[in-house]
C-alpha positions in Angstrom: -5.6 22.9 -17.7 -4.1 24.7 -14.7 -6.1 27.5 -13.2 -6.3 30.3 -15.8 -6.5 34.1 -15.6 -9.4 36.2 -16.7 -7.7 37.1 -20.1 -7.4 33.5 -21.0 -11.0 32.8 -20.2 -12.3 35.8 -22.2 -10.3 34.6 -25.3 -11.7 31.0 -25.1 -14.7 29.6 -26.9 -16.7 28.1 -24.1 -19.4 25.4 -24.5 -20.4 25.1 -20.8 -20.0 27.8 -18.2 -20.4 26.7 -14.6 -20.9 29.4 -12.0 -19.5 28.1 -8.7 -16.7 25.6 -8.2 -18.2 24.0 -5.1 -19.4 20.6 -4.2 -21.6 20.2 -7.2 -20.0 22.5 -9.7 -16.7 20.6 -9.8 -18.6 17.3 -10.2 -20.4 18.7 -13.2 -17.2 20.2 -14.7 -15.4 16.9 -14.3 -18.1 14.9 -16.0 -18.8 17.3 -18.8 -15.1 17.7 -19.6 -14.8 13.9 -20.1 -15.8 14.8 -23.7 -12.6 16.3 -25.2 -14.7 18.0 -27.9 -16.2 20.5 -25.5 -14.7 23.2 -23.4 -15.9 23.7 -19.8 -15.2 26.8 -17.8 -15.7 27.2 -14.0 -15.8 30.5 -12.2 -15.2 30.3 -8.5 -15.3 33.3 -6.0 -12.9 31.7 -3.6 -9.4 30.2 -4.0 -7.8 26.9 -4.4 -7.1 25.3 -1.0 -5.0 22.4 -2.2 -2.8 21.1 0.7 -4.4 23.4 3.2 -4.1 21.8 6.7 -7.4 23.1 8.0 -9.1 21.5 5.0 -7.2 18.3 4.6 -6.8 17.1 8.3 -10.1 15.6 9.3 -9.8 16.3 13.0 -9.2 20.1 12.4 -12.3 20.5 10.3 -14.1 22.8 12.8 -11.2 25.2 12.9 -11.9 26.4 9.4 -15.4 27.6 10.3 -15.6 31.4 10.4 -12.2 31.7 8.8 -12.8 34.1 5.8 -10.2 32.3 3.7 -12.4 29.1 3.7 -15.9 30.3 4.9 -18.2 33.0 3.5 -19.2 33.5 7.2 -22.8 34.6 6.4 -25.2 35.4 9.2 -29.0 35.3 9.3 -31.5 38.1 9.8 -32.7 38.4 13.4 -34.8 35.3 14.1 -38.1 36.6 15.4 -39.2 33.3 16.9 -35.8 32.7 18.5 -35.5 35.8 20.6 -34.4 37.9 17.6 -31.0 36.2 17.6 -28.7 36.4 14.6 -27.3 33.0 13.8 -24.1 31.9 12.0 -24.5 30.5 8.5 -21.3 28.8 7.3 -20.7 28.2 3.6 -17.6 26.9 2.0 -15.5 29.4 0.0 -13.2 28.1 -2.6 -12.8 25.1 -4.9 -14.8 22.3 -3.3 -17.4 24.7 -1.7 -18.9 23.4 1.5 -17.3 19.9 0.9 -14.1 21.6 2.0 -15.6 23.0 5.2 -18.1 20.3 6.4 -17.6 17.8 9.2 -17.1 15.0 6.6 -20.3 13.1 7.5 -21.5 10.8 4.7 -25.0 9.6 5.2 -28.1 8.9 3.1 -31.7 9.8 3.5 -34.6 7.3 3.5 -36.3 5.8 0.6 -39.4 7.8 1.5 -37.5 11.1 1.2 -36.6 10.6 -2.4 -39.8 8.9 -3.4 -41.6 12.0 -2.1 -39.2 14.2 -4.2 -40.5 12.3 -7.2 -44.1 12.4 -6.1 -44.0 16.2 -5.8 -43.7 16.4 -9.6 -40.2 15.2 -10.5 -40.2 12.0 -12.5 -36.8 10.3 -12.5 -35.8 11.6 -9.1 -36.9 8.7 -6.8 -34.9 6.4 -4.6 -33.6 4.1 -7.2 -32.1 7.0 -9.2 -30.6 8.6 -6.2 -28.9 5.4 -5.1 -27.5 4.8 -8.6 -25.9 8.3 -8.7 -24.7 8.2 -5.0 -22.9 4.9 -5.8 -21.3 6.5 -8.8 -19.7 9.1 -6.7 -18.4 6.7 -3.9 -15.6 4.4 -3.2 -16.3 2.6 0.1 -13.3 1.4 2.2 -14.9 -1.2 4.5 -13.9 -1.8 8.1 -11.9 -5.0 7.6 -11.0 -5.6 11.2 -13.7 -8.1 12.3 -13.2 -7.3 16.0 -13.8 -3.6 15.4 -16.7 -4.3 13.2 -18.3 -6.3 16.0 -17.6 -3.7 18.6 -18.9 -0.8 16.6 -21.8 -2.7 15.0 -20.8 -2.4 11.4 -22.1 -4.7 8.6 -22.3 -3.0 5.3 -24.4 -4.2 2.3 -22.3 -3.7 -0.8 -25.5 -3.4 -2.9 -25.9 0.1 -1.6 -22.4 1.4 -1.8 -20.0 2.4 -4.6 -16.6 0.8 -5.2 -14.9 3.0 -7.8 -16.3 6.6 -7.4 -14.1 9.7 -6.8 -15.2 10.3 -3.2 -13.6 7.9 -0.7 -15.6 6.9 2.3 -14.2 5.1 5.3 -14.6 4.6 9.1 -12.6 6.6 11.6 -9.4 5.0 13.1 -10.3 6.6 16.5 -13.5 6.3 18.6 -14.4 8.1 21.7 -14.8 6.0 24.9 -18.5 6.6 25.1 -19.3 5.4 21.6 -20.4 1.9 22.7 -22.2 3.1 25.9 -24.3 5.5 23.8 -25.2 2.6 21.5 -26.3 0.6 24.6 -28.2 3.5 26.1 -30.1 4.2 23.0 -30.9 0.5 22.5 -32.5 0.4 25.9 -34.5 3.6 25.0 -36.0 1.9 21.9 -33.6 2.9 19.2 -31.5 -0.2 18.3 -28.4 -0.3 16.2 -28.7 -0.1 12.4 -25.6 -1.7 11.0 -26.0 -0.2 7.5 -28.4 2.8 7.3 -27.8 3.3 3.5 -30.4 0.8 2.3 -33.3 3.2 2.5 -34.3 2.7 6.1 -31.9 4.8 8.2 -33.7 4.6 11.5 -31.5 3.4 14.3 -28.0 4.1 15.7 -24.9 3.6 13.5 -21.2 4.1 13.3 -20.9 6.8 10.7 -18.9 6.9 7.5 -16.8 9.9 6.7 -15.3 11.3 3.5 -11.7 10.4 4.6 -9.1 8.7 2.4 -7.5 6.3 4.8 -4.4 5.9 2.6 -3.3 9.4 3.6 -5.9 10.4 6.3 -7.0 13.4 4.3 -10.4 14.8 3.5 -11.9 13.4 0.2 -13.9 16.3 -1.3 -15.0 17.7 -4.5 -11.8 19.5 -5.3 -9.4 16.7 -4.4 -11.5 13.9 -5.9 -13.2 15.5 -9.0 -11.0 18.4 -9.9 -7.4 17.6 -9.0 -7.2 14.3 -11.0 -8.6 16.1 -14.0 -6.9 19.5 -13.7 -4.5 18.8 -16.6 -7.4 18.5 -19.1 -6.9 21.3 -21.7 -10.7 21.6 -22.1 -11.3 22.3 -18.4 -10.6 26.0 -17.4 -11.0 27.3 -13.9 -10.9 31.0 -12.8 -10.7 31.5 -9.1 -11.2 34.7 -7.0 -13.9 35.8 -9.4 -17.4 36.7 -8.5 -20.3 36.4 -11.0 -22.6 39.4 -10.7 -25.2 38.2 -13.1 -26.1 36.0 -16.0 -26.4 37.6 -19.5 -29.3 36.6 -21.8 -30.7 37.0 -25.2 -34.3 36.4 -26.1 -35.1 33.5 -28.5 -37.9 33.4 -31.1 -40.0 31.1 -28.8 -39.9 33.7 -26.1 -37.5 31.9 -23.8 -34.4 33.6 -22.4 -31.1 32.1 -23.6 -28.1 32.4 -21.3 -25.0 33.5 -23.3 -22.5 34.4 -20.6 -22.0 36.3 -17.4 -20.7 39.5 -15.9 -17.6 38.7 -13.8 -16.0 40.8 -11.1 -12.3 40.1 -10.9 -9.7 42.2 -9.2 -12.3 45.0 -8.7 -13.2 45.2 -12.4 -16.3 43.9 -14.2 -15.6 41.8 -17.3 -18.3 40.7 -19.7 -17.9 37.0 -20.6 -20.1 36.2 -23.6 -20.5 33.6 -26.4 -21.3 30.5 -24.4 -22.2 28.0 -27.0 -24.3 25.4 -25.1 -25.3 26.0 -21.5 -24.8 28.0 -18.3 -25.0 26.0 -15.1 -25.4 27.7 -11.7 -23.9 25.7 -8.8 -23.5 28.4 -6.2 -25.5 26.8 -3.4 -28.7 27.5 -1.6 -27.8 31.0 -0.6 -25.9 32.3 -3.6 -27.8 30.5 -6.4 -31.0 32.5 -5.7 -29.0 35.7 -5.3 -27.4 35.2 -8.8 -30.8 34.5 -10.3 -32.3 37.7 -8.8 -29.4 39.8 -9.8 -29.9 38.5 -13.3 -33.6 39.5 -13.4 -35.2 36.2 -12.5 -37.5 36.1 -9.4 -40.3 37.9 -7.8 -41.0 41.1 -9.8 -41.9 43.1 -6.7 -38.5 42.3 -5.0 -36.5 42.9 -8.2 -38.1 46.3 -8.7 -37.1 47.3 -5.2 -33.5 47.1 -6.4 -34.1 48.5 -9.9 -33.4 45.2 -11.5 -35.2 44.7 -14.9 -37.5 41.7 -14.7 -36.6 39.1 -17.3 -38.6 36.1 -15.9 -41.4 36.3 -13.3 -40.5 33.5 -11.0 -41.6 34.2 -7.4 -40.3 30.9 -6.1 -36.7 32.1 -6.3 -35.3 32.3 -2.8 -38.3 30.9 -1.1 -38.9 27.6 0.6 -35.5 27.7 2.5 -35.1 24.8 5.0 -32.4 23.6 7.2 -32.2 20.9 9.9 -32.7 22.8 13.1 -30.1 22.1 15.7 -29.8 22.2 19.5 -27.5 20.4 22.0 -27.1 19.4 25.5 -23.7 19.2 27.1 -22.6 17.2 30.2 -19.4 17.3 32.1 -18.0 13.8 32.2 -15.3 11.8 34.0 -12.0 13.6 33.6 -10.2 10.4 32.8 -12.1 9.9 29.6 -10.2 10.8 26.4 -12.0 13.1 24.0 -11.5 16.0 21.6 -11.3 18.5 24.4 -7.8 17.1 25.0 -6.7 18.7 21.7 -6.7 22.1 23.5 -3.6 20.9 25.4 -0.6 21.8 23.2 1.4 18.8 24.3 -1.5 16.4 23.6 -2.1 18.0 20.2 1.6 17.6 19.4 1.4 13.9 20.2 -1.7 13.6 18.0 0.1 15.3 15.2 2.8 12.5 15.4 0.1 9.9 15.3 -1.5 11.6 12.3 1.7 11.0 10.3 0.9 7.3 10.7 -2.8 7.9 9.7 -3.9 7.2 13.3 -5.4 9.1 16.2 -8.0 11.8 16.6 -6.8 14.0 13.8 -7.3 11.2 11.3 -11.0 10.9 12.4 -14.3 12.7 12.2 -15.3 14.8 15.2 -18.4 12.6 15.5 -18.8 8.9 14.8 -22.1 8.1 16.5 -25.3 8.9 14.7 -28.8 7.9 15.6 -31.9 8.5 13.4 -34.8 8.5 15.7 -38.6 8.1 14.9 -41.2 10.1 16.7 -42.6 7.0 18.3 -39.3 6.6 20.3 -39.6 10.1 21.7 -43.3 10.7 22.4 -46.6 8.7 22.9 -49.2 8.1 20.2 -51.4 11.0 21.4 -48.5 13.5 20.9 -47.7 12.0 17.4 -51.3 12.6 16.4 -51.2 16.2 17.7 -48.1 16.9 15.7 -49.8 15.5 12.6 -53.0 17.5 13.2 -50.9 20.7 13.7 -49.3 20.5 10.3 -51.2 23.4 8.8 -50.0 25.8 6.2 -49.1 28.9 8.1 -47.1 30.3 5.2 -49.6 30.5 2.3 -47.1 32.4 0.1 -45.6 28.9 -0.7 -48.0 27.2 -3.2 -46.4 23.8 -2.6 -46.4 23.8 1.2 -49.6 21.9 1.6 -48.3 19.2 -0.7 -45.0 19.1 1.3 -46.9 18.7 4.5 -49.1 16.0 3.0 -45.9 14.1 2.1 -44.4 14.6 5.6 -47.5 13.9 7.7 -47.4 10.0 7.5 -43.7 10.0 8.4 -44.4 11.3 11.9 -46.4 8.2 12.7 -44.0 5.8 10.9 -41.6 3.9 13.1 -39.3 3.5 10.1 -39.0 7.2 9.4 -36.6 9.5 11.3 -37.9 12.7 12.8 -34.7 13.5 14.7 -31.0 12.8 14.6 -28.9 12.3 17.6 -25.2 13.0 17.2 -22.7 12.2 20.0 -19.7 14.5 20.2 -16.9 13.4 22.5 -16.2 17.1 23.4 -17.8 20.4 24.4 -19.6 21.5 21.2 -19.7 25.3 20.5 -22.9 26.9 21.9 -23.7 30.5 22.7 -24.3 29.8 26.4 -21.2 27.9 27.5 -17.4 27.7 26.9 -15.2 24.8 28.0 -13.2 25.1 31.2 -9.5 24.0 31.4 -9.0 20.6 32.9 -12.7 19.6 32.4 -14.0 16.9 30.0 -17.3 17.1 28.2 -19.7 15.1 26.1 -22.3 16.6 23.8 -25.6 15.2 22.6 -26.6 17.2 19.6 -30.2 17.0 18.3 -31.4 17.8 14.8 -35.0 18.0 13.5 -35.0 16.2 10.2 -38.2 17.6 8.7 -38.9 21.1 10.2 -42.2 22.6 9.3 -40.9 26.2 9.2 -39.9 27.7 5.9 -37.6 30.7 5.3 -36.1 32.7 2.4 -33.0 34.0 0.9 -33.1 37.3 -1.1 -30.6 39.9 -2.3 -30.4 43.0 -0.1 -29.2 45.2 -2.9 -28.2 45.2 -6.6 -24.6 44.7 -5.7 -23.3 41.2 -6.0 -20.6 41.8 -3.3 -23.3 42.4 -0.7 -24.3 39.2 1.3 -27.9 38.1 0.9 -30.6 38.4 3.5 -30.8 34.9 4.9 -33.9 34.2 7.0 -34.2 30.5 8.0 -37.2 31.4 10.1 -36.3 29.0 12.9 -39.3 28.0 14.9 -41.6 29.9 12.6 -44.1 27.0 12.8 -45.0 26.5 16.5 -45.0 22.7 16.2 -41.2 22.8 15.6 -40.6 24.2 19.1 -42.8 21.5 20.6 -41.0 18.8 18.6 -37.5 20.1 19.6 -38.5 20.3 23.3 -39.5 16.6 23.3 -36.3 15.7 21.4 -34.2 17.7 23.9 -35.8 15.7 26.8 -35.0 12.5 24.9 -31.4 13.7 24.6 -31.1 14.5 28.3 -32.5 11.0 29.0 -29.4 9.5 27.3 -27.2 11.0 29.9 -29.4 9.5 32.6 -29.3 6.0 31.1 -26.7 3.4 31.9 -24.0 2.8 30.9 -23.6 6.5 30.0 -24.9 7.7 33.3 -21.9 6.3 35.2 -19.6 8.5 33.2 -21.4 11.8 33.7 -20.6 14.4 36.4 -23.4 16.9 35.8 -25.2 19.1 33.2 -23.6 22.2 31.7 -26.3 23.3 29.2 -29.1 23.4 29.7 -28.3 23.9 33.4 -29.6 21.8 36.2 -32.0 24.6 37.2 -33.4 24.9 33.6 -33.9 21.1 33.4 -35.7 21.1 36.8 -38.0 24.0 35.8 -39.8 22.0 33.1 -40.9 22.5 29.5 -41.3 26.3 29.5 -37.7 26.7 30.6 -36.5 24.2 28.1 -38.4 26.1 25.3 -36.7 29.3 26.3 -33.3 27.5 26.2 -34.1 26.3 22.7 -35.0 29.8 21.6 -31.6 31.0 23.0 -29.6 28.3 21.3 -31.3 27.0 18.2 -29.4 27.2 14.9 -29.1 25.2 11.7 -26.8 22.3 10.8 -25.5 24.1 7.6 -27.7 21.9 5.4 -29.7 24.6 3.6 -32.0 23.5 0.7 -35.0 24.6 -1.3 -34.3 28.1 -2.6 -34.5 27.1 -6.3 -36.9 24.2 -5.8 -37.5 21.5 -8.4 -41.2 21.7 -8.5 -43.9 22.5 -11.1 -43.9 26.2 -11.8 -47.5 26.5 -10.5 -46.3 25.1 -7.2 -43.6 27.8 -6.8 -40.9 25.8 -8.6 -37.8 27.4 -10.1 -36.4 24.4 -12.1 -38.1 21.5 -13.9 -37.0 17.9 -13.5 -34.2 18.4 -16.1 -32.9 21.2 -13.7 -33.7 23.9 -16.3 -34.8 27.3 -14.9 -38.3 28.0 -16.1 -38.5 30.6 -18.8 -35.0 29.8 -20.1 -33.7 27.5 -22.8 -30.3 26.7 -21.5 -29.8 27.8 -17.9 -29.7 25.1 -15.2 -29.3 24.9 -11.5 -27.3 22.0 -10.2 -26.9 22.1 -6.4 -28.9 21.4 -3.2 -31.1 24.5 -3.7 -33.2 22.4 -6.0 -34.4 20.0 -3.3 -37.9 21.1 -2.3 -38.0 19.0 0.9 -35.3 18.4 3.5 -34.0 14.8 3.7 -33.6 12.8 6.9 -29.8 12.8 6.8 -26.8 15.0 6.2 -26.9 16.3 2.7 -23.4 15.7 1.4 -24.1 12.4 -0.4 -27.2 13.8 -2.1 -25.3 16.8 -3.3 -22.9 14.5 -5.2 -25.9 12.5 -6.5 -27.6 15.7 -7.8 -24.5 16.7 -9.6 -23.8 13.3 -11.1 -27.4 13.0 -12.3 -27.4 16.6 -13.5 -24.3 16.0 -15.6 -25.9 12.9 -17.1 -29.0 14.9 -18.0 -26.9 17.4 -19.9 -24.8 14.8 -21.6 -27.8 12.7 -22.8 -30.2 15.5 -23.7 
């Protein structure tokens, strides 16, 4: 059914109500509405961005960041361990959620990541299950040109990829001139090519897949792949530009809270949607899912009482355990003859690329980044430093009951040459950073560095009882001192790439950190990190799937503790960050969550 208005929704008998039409919410809606005997309703606070150029054109992806039409544009609280800086926290706004806003990277974590998820108390959530549901969401378009496959070191194992899922994955038609030199430099630094990192061992350098449909060179995302093909279903109703302020409950005879509807803010008025027959599913993401739970009376009683919110369920894990891949970068000026994304700032060059785009060619048909390297600690530091990092993994945040168990799972990975502790991303451009802006006529290359399993833990909580107010987002970057040491060593590793042939020949000189900072040693590099560290927009953990005694919010069936029919299906349920970009696991969580509901 086409997008409905609020009056239609209020008059409809709803079986499943989904709060949030983002990456996961639309997957769940699509799968549940396959049954014509049930009615599924989706409430989304943003709009429908069908055919929006800033969404559809892959090479323009970064231009939607911060645009209030597409991005919630959240910011963090001042980060006390990062010089009290406030950091940008992008979140997709509209049908498709952050899958409409991300940089299209499609990657998969390691086998150990997901087996740890299962070991933390979640039977049925190990590697084999995640692979099954990731494949269900994917259609892989292989790189058929043998010469290109050889040049860019691609050899995919079909066992680990889907062939008929809604999300189309493909390789870029354009590659920066330093792609192969970076491969060669990293190989000489002890990180060889991994031709298919989807098999459970992702360590190594690879040519990345992106969620791009090569038939029309457009973004393949939750709205285009799961919603649009099914938008004519009469049992699938979608209300946009509507904000859920809280979930409504009744108490059952067994003492559990039963979700029966929601309060919805639409056009400045509050409407009470009631009578949900089966389940309410929250798929609002790692920032807004815990906010909705708290506004509904589910969370830490002390915090709820601060905002005069009646406590329905004492669940102190709500909003805790926030994690994100920490992010820093180093930028070099490079040979001005090299073609890169910086050229798109030239109107004439951009016009030429727009013409190429009409043929599904060129930069605009491609991801911003095609080179990804998942790096073990052993490639970055010596054995003594590895042991020190392991020994320093102590619980400095005792308010999280599960943190010691998380660290116990993570500790062996630091010494494992088959487990990534860092990700290196090679951008053929000047990446945005608070300490530098690109200069006209100059060409740049960025080595971005992410920490895959940060030790720090943050939180997300409501700041008031008003749903319209953004939450207090505290990633707590560098809250554990070992994170700063790990990032410092990773930064030095990234700088070494620029000083290694054949990349070295193309470099002119450092931009950030400056030559003086680099020469001043570790303390100066640590200060640089504090001034620039941010996240990669991969937040997880704020409604963790863990035993309730460990601070869990949902059980392995994704049901919120203390409720009979309220589930959370989004990346907030992950209790531990994975060693990859999280888009593919978001689809897997949603596919599995829909299956759980359908087969209960």
